[in-house]
C-alpha positions as CSV (number, residue, x, y, z in Angstrom):
1,M,0.1,0.1,0.1
2,H,0.9,3.9,0.1
3,P,4.4,4.4,2.2
4,E,4.8,5.4,5.6
5,A,6.1,8.5,5.0
6,P,4.0,11.3,3.4
7,T,5.4,12.7,-0.1
8,P,4.9,16.2,-0.4
9,L,5.0,17.5,-4.1
10,T,5.1,21.6,-5.0
11,A,3.5,23.4,-8.0
12,R,4.7,26.3,-9.6
13,K,4.1,28.8,-12.3
14,A,4.3,27.3,-15.7
15,S,4.9,28.1,-19.2
16,P,2.0,27.8,-21.7
17,L,1.4,24.0,-21.1
18,K,1.3,22.5,-25.1
19,G,1.2,18.8,-26.1
20,V,-1.3,15.6,-26.2
21,A,-2.7,14.7,-22.6
22,A,-3.3,10.9,-23.3
23,V,-5.4,9.9,-19.8
24,P,-5.6,6.6,-18.3
25,G,-9.2,4.5,-18.8
26,D,-12.1,5.5,-17.1
27,K,-12.0,3.9,-13.6
28,S,-16.0,3.7,-13.2
29,I,-16.0,1.6,-16.8
30,S,-12.6,-0.3,-15.6
31,Q,-14.2,-1.7,-12.2
32,R,-17.8,-1.9,-13.9
33,A,-15.8,-4.9,-16.5
34,L,-14.1,-6.6,-14.2
35,I,-16.8,-6.8,-11.8
36,L,-18.8,-8.0,-14.1
37,G,-16.7,-10.2,-16.3
38,A,-16.3,-11.8,-12.8
39,M,-19.7,-12.6,-12.8
40,A,-20.3,-13.8,-16.2
41,K,-20.1,-16.8,-18.3
42,G,-17.2,-17.3,-20.4
43,Q,-14.2,-15.3,-20.9
44,T,-14.7,-11.5,-21.1
45,R,-11.5,-9.4,-23.0
46,I,-10.9,-6.3,-21.6
47,T,-9.0,-3.4,-23.6
48,G,-8.0,0.3,-22.0
49,L,-8.4,-1.2,-18.5
50,L,-7.1,2.0,-15.9
51,E,-4.4,-0.2,-14.1
52,S,-4.5,2.3,-11.2
53,E,-4.4,1.1,-7.1
54,D,-7.9,1.0,-7.3
55,V,-9.2,-1.2,-10.1
56,L,-5.9,-3.6,-9.2
57,N,-7.3,-4.2,-5.6
58,T,-10.7,-4.9,-7.1
59,A,-9.5,-7.2,-9.5
60,Q,-7.6,-9.2,-6.1
61,A,-10.7,-9.1,-4.5
62,L,-12.9,-10.7,-7.3
63,R,-9.7,-13.5,-7.6
64,D,-10.4,-14.2,-4.3
65,L,-13.8,-15.0,-4.8
66,G,-13.0,-17.1,-7.3
67,A,-12.6,-15.6,-10.9
68,S,-10.1,-16.2,-12.9
69,I,-8.2,-12.9,-14.4
70,T,-5.2,-12.1,-16.3
71,R,-3.2,-9.3,-17.5
72,T,-2.3,-10.0,-21.6
73,G,-0.6,-6.9,-22.1
74,P,-0.6,-2.8,-21.2
75,G,-4.6,-2.6,-20.2
76,A,-5.3,-5.6,-22.1
77,W,-7.0,-8.4,-19.4
78,D,-9.1,-11.3,-19.7
79,V,-11.4,-12.2,-17.1
80,T,-13.0,-15.6,-16.8
81,G,-16.1,-15.8,-14.3
82,A,-16.4,-18.8,-12.0
83,K,-19.4,-19.9,-8.9
84,W,-18.5,-17.2,-6.5
85,Q,-17.2,-19.0,-2.9
86,S,-16.2,-17.5,0.7
87,P,-12.8,-15.5,0.5
88,A,-10.3,-17.4,3.2
89,A,-9.2,-13.8,4.1
90,P,-10.6,-10.4,4.0
91,L,-11.1,-8.5,0.6
92,D,-9.1,-5.7,0.7
93,F,-10.0,-3.2,-1.5
94,G,-7.2,-0.2,-0.7
95,N,-9.3,2.9,-1.2
96,S,-11.4,1.9,-4.3
97,G,-15.0,3.1,-2.8
98,T,-16.4,2.0,-5.9
99,G,-15.1,-1.5,-6.1
100,S,-16.2,-2.3,-2.9
101,R,-19.4,-1.2,-3.0
102,L,-20.4,-2.6,-6.2
103,V,-18.9,-6.2,-4.9
104,M,-20.9,-5.8,-1.6
105,G,-23.9,-5.7,-4.2
106,A,-22.5,-8.3,-5.5
107,V,-22.2,-11.0,-2.6
108,A,-25.2,-9.5,-1.1
109,G,-27.0,-11.5,-3.7
110,R,-25.7,-14.8,-3.5
111,N,-25.2,-17.4,-0.3
112,L,-21.6,-16.6,1.1
113,T,-19.8,-14.9,3.5
114,A,-17.2,-11.8,3.0
115,T,-15.2,-9.7,4.8
116,F,-14.7,-5.6,3.6
117,T,-11.8,-3.8,4.1
118,G,-9.4,-1.0,2.4
119,D,-6.3,1.4,4.0
120,A,-7.4,3.9,6.5
121,S,-9.3,6.3,4.1
122,L,-11.8,3.4,3.3
123,R,-12.0,2.5,6.5
124,S,-13.2,5.9,7.9
125,R,-16.1,6.1,5.0
126,P,-19.8,5.1,5.9
127,M,-20.7,1.2,4.0
128,A,-24.2,1.7,5.9
129,R,-25.5,3.3,2.9
130,V,-25.1,0.9,1.0
131,V,-25.2,-2.0,2.8
132,E,-28.2,-1.0,4.7
133,P,-30.4,-1.3,1.2
134,L,-28.7,-4.6,0.5
135,L,-31.2,-6.5,3.2
136,A,-34.1,-5.7,1.6
137,F,-32.6,-9.1,-0.5
138,G,-31.7,-10.6,2.5
139,A,-28.7,-10.1,3.6
140,T,-27.2,-9.3,6.9
141,Y,-23.7,-7.5,8.0
142,E,-22.1,-6.7,10.8
143,G,-20.1,-3.4,10.7
144,Q,-18.2,-0.8,13.0
145,G,-20.7,1.7,14.5
146,P,-23.7,3.0,13.1
147,K,-22.3,4.3,9.7
148,A,-21.7,0.5,9.1
149,L,-17.7,1.3,8.9
150,M,-15.3,-1.4,7.7
151,P,-13.9,-4.3,8.4
152,L,-17.5,-5.0,7.4
153,A,-18.6,-8.8,7.0
154,L,-21.6,-9.2,4.6
155,H,-23.8,-12.4,4.8
156,G,-25.2,-12.9,1.3
157,A,-29.0,-13.9,1.2
158,K,-29.5,-17.3,1.5
159,D,-32.4,-17.4,-1.2
160,A,-32.6,-13.3,-2.7
161,Q,-36.2,-12.5,-3.6
162,G,-36.7,-9.4,-6.5
163,I,-37.5,-6.2,-5.0
164,T,-38.8,-2.6,-5.2
165,K,-36.4,0.3,-3.6
166,E,-36.5,4.1,-4.0
167,I,-33.0,5.6,-3.7
168,T,-33.2,9.2,-2.6
169,V,-29.7,9.6,-2.8
170,A,-27.6,10.6,-5.6
171,S,-25.4,7.8,-5.5
172,A,-24.9,5.8,-8.7
173,Q,-22.3,3.2,-6.0
174,V,-25.9,2.6,-4.2
175,K,-27.6,2.0,-7.5
176,S,-25.1,-0.1,-9.0
177,A,-24.7,-2.3,-5.7
178,L,-28.6,-2.7,-5.5
179,L,-28.4,-3.9,-9.5
180,L,-25.5,-6.0,-8.9
181,A,-27.6,-8.3,-6.2
182,A,-30.9,-8.4,-8.3
183,L,-28.5,-10.1,-10.8
184,S,-28.8,-13.0,-8.2
185,A,-32.4,-12.7,-7.2
186,R,-35.4,-14.6,-8.6
187,G,-37.6,-12.1,-10.0
188,T,-38.2,-8.7,-11.4
189,S,-36.3,-5.7,-9.2
190,R,-37.5,-2.3,-9.7
191,I,-34.8,0.2,-8.6
192,T,-36.2,4.0,-8.9
193,Q,-33.7,7.2,-8.4
194,T,-35.4,10.1,-7.9
195,T,-32.0,11.7,-9.7
196,L,-30.4,11.0,-12.3
197,T,-27.3,9.5,-11.7
198,R,-24.1,7.9,-13.9
199,D,-25.4,5.4,-16.0
200,H,-22.2,3.2,-17.0
201,S,-23.9,-0.1,-14.9
202,E,-27.0,0.0,-17.1
203,K,-25.3,0.1,-20.2
204,M,-22.5,-2.6,-19.6
205,L,-25.1,-5.0,-17.9
206,A,-27.4,-5.0,-21.2
207,A,-23.8,-5.4,-23.1
208,F,-23.4,-8.4,-20.8
209,G,-27.3,-10.1,-21.7
210,A,-29.1,-9.0,-18.5
211,N,-32.7,-8.2,-19.2
212,I,-32.3,-4.6,-17.8
213,S,-35.0,-1.7,-19.4
214,V,-34.9,1.8,-17.8
215,T,-37.6,4.2,-17.8
216,P,-38.3,7.5,-17.2
217,Q,-40.0,8.6,-14.3
218,G,-40.1,12.8,-12.7
219,D,-37.0,13.7,-12.4
220,G,-35.4,10.3,-12.3
221,E,-36.3,6.9,-13.7
222,T,-36.8,3.3,-13.1
223,I,-34.9,0.7,-13.3
224,T,-36.0,-3.2,-13.9
225,L,-34.0,-6.3,-13.9
226,E,-34.9,-10.0,-13.9
227,G,-33.5,-12.3,-12.5
228,P,-31.7,-14.7,-11.3
229,A,-29.8,-13.7,-14.5
230,S,-26.9,-15.2,-16.4
231,L,-24.5,-13.0,-18.0
232,I,-22.4,-13.7,-20.8
233,A,-18.9,-12.9,-21.3
234,T,-18.6,-10.0,-23.7
235,A,-15.2,-7.5,-25.0
236,V,-15.0,-4.0,-23.6
237,E,-13.2,-1.4,-24.2
238,V,-12.7,1.3,-21.7
239,P,-12.6,4.6,-23.0
240,R,-10.4,7.3,-21.2
241,D,-11.8,9.2,-17.8
242,P,-13.3,12.4,-18.1
243,S,-12.4,12.9,-14.3
244,S,-8.4,12.3,-14.9
245,A,-9.3,14.9,-18.4
246,A,-10.4,17.4,-15.8
247,F,-7.0,18.3,-14.3
248,P,-4.8,18.9,-17.5
249,L,-8.3,20.2,-19.2
250,V,-8.4,22.7,-16.3
251,A,-4.7,23.1,-16.3
252,A,-4.5,24.5,-19.9
253,L,-7.7,27.0,-19.1
254,I,-5.9,29.0,-17.0
255,V,-2.0,28.7,-17.7
256,P,-1.6,32.1,-19.8
257,G,-0.8,30.5,-23.5
258,S,-1.8,27.1,-23.0
259,E,-3.1,24.7,-25.3
260,I,-3.7,20.7,-25.5
261,S,-5.3,17.8,-27.4
262,I,-6.9,15.2,-24.9
263,P,-8.0,12.4,-27.4
264,A,-11.1,9.6,-27.0
265,I,-12.6,11.1,-23.7
266,L,-15.5,9.3,-22.5
267,L,-18.6,11.9,-23.4
268,N,-21.6,10.1,-21.4
269,P,-24.0,13.3,-20.7
270,R,-24.1,11.8,-17.4
271,R,-20.3,12.5,-17.0
272,T,-19.9,15.8,-18.8
273,G,-21.3,18.1,-16.1
274,L,-17.6,19.9,-15.6
275,I,-17.3,20.0,-19.2
276,D,-20.6,21.6,-19.6
277,T,-20.2,23.7,-16.8
278,L,-17.0,25.2,-18.3
279,L,-18.5,25.6,-21.5
280,E,-21.1,28.0,-19.3
281,M,-17.9,29.9,-17.9
282,G,-16.6,31.1,-21.6
283,A,-14.0,27.7,-21.8
284,N,-12.3,27.7,-25.2
285,I,-13.0,23.4,-25.6
286,T,-13.7,22.1,-28.9
287,I,-15.2,18.6,-28.9
288,T,-14.3,16.5,-32.1
289,G,-14.3,13.1,-33.4
290,R,-17.4,12.0,-31.9
291,R,-18.0,8.3,-32.1
292,S,-19.3,5.4,-30.2
293,S,-17.0,2.9,-28.4
294,G,-18.8,0.2,-26.8
295,G,-22.3,2.0,-26.1
296,E,-20.6,5.1,-25.0
297,E,-20.2,8.3,-26.8
298,I,-16.3,9.3,-26.9
299,G,-14.6,12.2,-28.9
300,D,-11.4,14.3,-28.8
301,L,-11.0,18.1,-27.0
302,T,-9.0,20.7,-27.9
303,V,-8.6,22.9,-24.5
304,R,-7.0,26.7,-25.1
305,H,-6.3,29.2,-22.4
306,S,-9.6,31.1,-21.6
307,H,-11.1,33.9,-19.2
308,L,-13.4,32.3,-17.4
309,K,-17.0,34.0,-15.5
310,G,-18.1,33.1,-12.5
311,V,-21.9,31.3,-13.1
312,T,-24.4,29.0,-11.1
313,V,-24.1,25.0,-10.9
314,P,-27.2,24.2,-9.9
315,A,-27.9,21.1,-7.7
316,S,-29.4,18.9,-10.6
317,R,-25.9,18.5,-12.1
318,A,-24.1,17.3,-9.3
319,P,-24.3,13.2,-9.7
320,S,-23.0,14.1,-13.6
321,M,-20.0,15.6,-11.7
322,I,-19.6,14.8,-8.3
323,D,-15.8,14.1,-8.5
324,E,-14.5,16.9,-10.4
325,Y,-16.3,19.6,-7.6
326,P,-12.4,20.2,-6.5
327,I,-11.2,20.9,-9.8
328,L,-13.9,23.2,-10.6
329,A,-13.4,25.2,-7.6
330,V,-9.8,25.9,-8.8
331,A,-11.0,27.1,-12.2
332,A,-13.6,29.2,-10.4
333,A,-11.1,31.2,-8.1
334,F,-9.4,32.3,-11.6
335,A,-12.4,33.4,-13.0
336,T,-14.4,36.8,-13.1
337,G,-17.3,36.9,-10.6
338,E,-18.3,34.4,-8.0
339,T,-19.4,30.9,-8.8
340,K,-22.0,29.1,-6.9
341,M,-22.1,25.2,-6.6
342,L,-25.4,24.2,-4.9
343,G,-25.9,20.5,-3.4
344,L,-23.3,19.4,-2.9
345,E,-23.8,16.9,0.4
346,E,-22.5,13.8,-1.8
347,L,-18.9,15.3,-1.3
348,R,-19.3,14.9,2.6
349,V,-19.1,11.2,1.9
350,K,-16.5,10.8,-1.1
351,E,-12.6,10.1,0.2
352,S,-12.7,12.9,2.5
353,D,-15.0,15.3,3.8
354,R,-14.5,16.9,0.4
355,L,-16.5,20.1,0.9
356,A,-14.0,20.7,3.9
357,A,-10.9,20.1,2.5
358,I,-12.1,22.2,-0.4
359,A,-12.7,24.8,1.3
360,H,-9.4,24.2,3.6
361,G,-7.6,24.3,0.4
362,L,-8.7,27.6,-1.5
363,K,-8.6,29.5,2.5
364,L,-4.6,28.7,2.7
365,N,-4.1,30.0,-0.8
366,G,-5.9,33.2,-0.4
367,V,-9.1,32.5,-2.3
368,A,-12.4,33.8,-0.9
369,F,-15.2,31.8,-0.5
370,A,-18.5,30.9,1.3
371,I,-20.2,27.5,2.3
372,S,-24.1,27.6,3.2
373,G,-25.2,24.2,3.9
374,D,-24.0,22.2,1.2
375,D,-23.7,25.2,-1.2
376,L,-19.8,26.3,-2.0
377,T,-19.5,29.5,-3.4
378,V,-15.9,30.8,-4.9
379,T,-14.9,34.1,-5.4
380,G,-12.6,34.8,-8.3
381,M,-9.4,37.0,-8.3
382,T,-7.5,38.1,-11.3
383,F,-4.2,37.1,-9.6
384,V,-4.6,33.8,-6.9
385,P,-2.1,34.3,-3.8
386,G,-1.4,30.3,-3.6
387,G,1.7,29.9,-1.1
388,G,-0.3,27.4,0.5
389,T,0.8,23.7,1.5
390,V,-2.4,21.8,1.8
391,P,-3.8,18.9,3.2
392,T,-5.0,16.2,1.3
393,H,-6.7,13.2,3.9
394,M,-5.4,11.1,1.5
395,D,-7.3,11.9,-1.5
396,H,-6.3,11.8,-4.6
397,R,-8.6,14.6,-6.2
398,I,-7.7,17.3,-3.3
399,A,-4.0,16.8,-4.7
400,M,-4.1,17.0,-8.1
401,S,-6.8,20.2,-8.2
402,F,-4.4,22.5,-5.6
403,L,-1.3,20.6,-7.8
404,T,-3.1,22.5,-10.7
405,M,-3.8,25.9,-8.5
406,G,-0.2,25.9,-8.6
407,L,0.5,26.0,-12.0
408,A,-1.1,29.4,-12.5
409,S,-1.0,31.4,-9.1
410,L,1.7,33.7,-8.1
411,K,3.2,32.1,-5.3
412,P,3.6,27.8,-5.6
413,V,1.4,25.6,-3.5
414,T,2.2,22.6,-2.2
415,V,0.2,19.9,-1.2
416,D,1.1,17.6,1.9
417,D,0.9,13.8,-0.1
418,V,0.8,12.6,-3.4
419,A,1.2,8.9,-3.2
420,M,-2.3,8.5,-3.0
421,I,-2.4,9.7,-6.6
422,A,-1.6,6.5,-7.8
423,T,-5.3,5.0,-6.5
424,S,-6.8,6.8,-9.9
425,F,-4.0,8.4,-12.1
426,P,-0.9,6.7,-11.7
427,E,0.5,8.8,-14.9
428,Y,-0.5,12.1,-13.7
429,R,3.0,13.5,-12.7
430,D,4.8,12.5,-15.8
431,L,1.7,13.4,-18.1
432,M,1.7,17.1,-16.9
433,K,5.7,17.3,-16.7
434,Q,5.4,16.4,-20.8
435,L,2.8,19.4,-21.2
436,G,5.2,21.7,-19.4
437,A,4.0,21.7,-15.3
438,V,6.6,22.3,-13.3
439,M,5.9,20.1,-10.7
440,E,9.0,19.4,-7.9
441,A,9.5,18.2,-4.3
442,P,9.2,21.2,-2.0
């Protein structure tokens, strides 16, 4: 896992960024491809898989459950499903909230027992929001305290039956966990979400042969899945991750004279909230070469330095960009006027309390902000002072966001640890340096 001693890093004012930012494969789709491949009959061939710590930890957990998973080349993996069995030792997901919560769903519908654990950050994250809904299938669990912290022992249902459930929390992880449990349940499961969230699970379940349908319902939708389902192995090409692309993208927008290209990015409408918001702020982002890959839309971005203006980001957009608010806050610091980000309650249960971590980082670097309930307002500046050392709280997105700030602020910005960046974006530092970013040990 991570080294004991933290690894700080400082970002300094950069010359214009130039070049191609070939960011890694999408983490959400990589995780789901491994999990569904491990549940399917036959061999699933995955290309473009994100080979980060989070994804590799999920792969090992799936091996411990009985699947055969082999790397055949860079980003190329073969997954052969098998009858899952109770693992002999706890499943260690490291920092992977997505991997652990989705596998909880898959285990909940099966007659087996697994103990879930992870690193210090993951063990501090609430799991009750995922495992409580899974009890409807007949699963039981023992976790730590009222938040059901890890280590958590989950006992899958002995005879899972289809359920009807409404989800009021805007979480693709909760929804996906329920859908994965429903695969093993007898009868029809109907999962209604009151707010739309990313739909990678639904698209991929259909590609693996599940009998799944989606019906609009008010501001949300109802997903119907027939079980028990026999998934059939398929080929999965993983597009590049828009959440990782967010960092070089915003860096190019705020560093004067910059122009970069970001090829083959996932453009699923439920993942483009940041791009939509930045375009509203006046960002010079051109999208070309739109095409389809495995049911997902992808395209190529060209990004140029831009003079941004503040906007109001509605709460309804939060599910499509929940991981991008830290870097949006950095972009807002360089914009003219106020940027209001509404409805950020989900940020409080990410790798860190991201809302608090964002606010602290802004304060340390001289940026004015206000928090009212779950809303964040950032007041932009002509010149961002910088000069702060930001605590990352083991959160990779906080680290990369404030390093981005340092590339355009008056004084350098330091983050206290970058070791955890490998959980999602192992190539981050090398890629940014190739574009011209200045990042060095303090």
